[in-house]
C-alpha positions as CSV (number, residue, x, y, z in Angstrom):
1,M,-46.4,-8.9,-7.2
2,E,-48.6,-5.9,-8.2
3,V,-48.4,-4.7,-4.8
4,G,-44.8,-4.9,-4.5
5,V,-44.4,-2.8,-7.8
6,C,-46.8,-0.1,-6.3
7,R,-44.5,-0.1,-3.1
8,L,-41.6,0.3,-5.2
9,R,-43.1,3.2,-7.3
10,H,-44.2,4.7,-4.1
11,F,-40.5,5.0,-2.8
12,S,-39.1,5.9,-6.0
13,I,-41.6,8.9,-6.1
14,S,-41.2,9.9,-2.6
15,C,-37.2,9.7,-3.3
16,L,-37.7,11.8,-6.6
17,S,-40.2,14.1,-4.9
18,A,-37.6,15.0,-2.4
19,L,-34.9,15.5,-5.0
20,L,-37.0,17.5,-7.2
21,G,-38.3,19.6,-4.2
22,T,-42.1,18.8,-5.3
23,D,-45.0,17.6,-3.2
24,T,-46.5,14.9,-5.4
25,S,-49.2,12.4,-3.9
26,A,-48.2,8.6,-4.5
27,P,-50.7,6.5,-6.1
28,S,-52.8,4.3,-3.7
29,L,-52.0,0.9,-3.6
30,D,-56.1,-0.3,-4.5
31,G,-55.4,1.5,-7.9
32,S,-57.8,4.1,-7.4
33,S,-55.7,7.2,-8.4
34,S,-56.4,8.8,-11.7
35,G,-54.1,7.9,-14.7
36,A,-53.3,11.4,-15.1
37,S,-51.2,11.7,-11.8
38,I,-49.5,8.6,-12.9
39,V,-48.5,10.2,-16.5
40,A,-47.3,13.5,-14.6
41,I,-45.3,11.4,-12.2
42,D,-43.7,9.4,-14.9
43,N,-42.8,12.6,-16.8
44,K,-41.1,13.8,-13.4
45,I,-39.3,10.6,-13.2
46,E,-38.3,10.8,-16.8
47,Q,-37.1,14.9,-16.4
48,A,-35.1,13.8,-13.3
49,M,-33.3,10.8,-15.1
50,D,-32.5,13.3,-18.0
51,L,-31.1,15.9,-15.7
52,V,-28.9,13.1,-13.8
53,K,-27.8,11.9,-17.4
54,S,-26.9,15.3,-18.6
55,H,-24.8,16.1,-15.3
56,L,-23.3,12.8,-15.8
57,M,-22.1,13.2,-19.3
58,Y,-21.0,16.8,-18.8
59,A,-18.7,15.4,-15.8
60,V,-17.6,12.6,-18.1
61,R,-16.7,15.0,-21.0
62,E,-15.0,17.2,-18.5
63,E,-12.8,14.2,-17.2
64,V,-12.0,13.1,-20.8
65,E,-10.8,16.5,-21.6
66,V,-8.4,16.6,-18.5
67,L,-7.2,12.9,-19.5
68,K,-6.6,14.2,-23.1
69,E,-4.5,17.0,-22.1
70,Q,-2.4,14.9,-19.5
71,I,-1.9,12.3,-22.7
72,K,-0.7,15.2,-24.7
73,E,1.7,16.4,-22.2
74,L,3.3,12.8,-21.5
75,V,3.8,12.2,-25.1
76,E,5.2,15.5,-25.2
77,K,7.7,14.7,-22.5
78,N,8.4,11.1,-23.8
79,S,9.2,12.3,-27.2
80,Q,11.7,15.0,-25.4
81,L,13.5,12.3,-23.4
82,E,13.5,9.9,-26.2
83,Q,15.5,12.9,-28.0
84,E,17.8,13.3,-25.0
85,N,18.5,9.6,-24.7
86,S,19.5,9.2,-28.4
87,L,21.9,12.3,-28.0
88,L,23.5,11.0,-24.9
89,K,24.0,7.6,-26.6
90,T,25.6,9.2,-29.6
91,L,27.8,11.3,-27.2
92,A,29.2,8.5,-25.1
93,S,32.1,6.3,-25.5
94,P,31.7,3.0,-26.4
95,E,33.4,2.3,-22.8
96,Q,30.9,4.4,-21.0
97,L,27.9,2.2,-23.0
98,A,29.4,-0.9,-21.8
99,Q,29.8,0.4,-18.2
100,F,26.3,1.7,-18.0
101,Q,24.8,-1.6,-19.4
102,A,26.9,-3.3,-16.8
103,Q,25.3,-1.1,-14.4
104,L,21.9,-1.6,-15.3
105,Q,22.4,-5.6,-15.5
106,T,23.6,-5.4,-11.7
107,S,20.8,-3.3,-10.8
108,S,18.0,-5.3,-12.5
109,S,19.3,-8.5,-11.6
110,P,17.5,-10.4,-8.4
111,T,19.7,-10.4,-5.3
112,P,20.2,-13.9,-3.6
113,S,18.1,-14.5,-0.6
114,Q,20.9,-15.9,1.2
115,P,24.6,-14.3,1.3
116,Q,27.1,-16.7,-0.3
117,G,30.3,-17.4,1.4
118,T,29.8,-16.0,4.7
119,G,31.0,-19.2,6.7
120,Q,27.8,-18.5,9.0
121,P,24.8,-20.9,8.9
122,Q,21.3,-19.2,8.1
123,P,18.6,-19.8,10.5
124,P,16.1,-22.1,9.0
125,L,12.8,-20.1,7.5
126,P,9.5,-20.8,9.5
127,G,7.9,-23.9,8.2
128,S,11.1,-25.0,6.0
129,G,12.5,-27.4,9.1
130,P,11.2,-31.0,9.7
131,S,7.7,-31.0,11.2
132,A,6.6,-32.6,14.3
């Protein structure tokens, strides 16, 4: 298990070294490396993680600001449309409102799957007929 941890640490150090552009020697698997180099490596790993964290936090803050602005614009547009809708309702006659409500109901009601009153039989759907 200890060898696996050392290999994982060696892999992480290699990746971070490439990321940081530094040349650090990885600790050997026999444990003969000095404690100072391990501390230095741990410090570089921590610095790299802090750098990644700060970049991510900056990106998230930026995205939050964009989304807040979009929400603000949508709330304003919604308010404007509600005022317009209210005005149109007050200006419309009762007959126009009834006609509009009837149009809304017909457009939102589901259409029948088979036309009624055509006099022609519809072919059966696959899998709906008798099975062999």
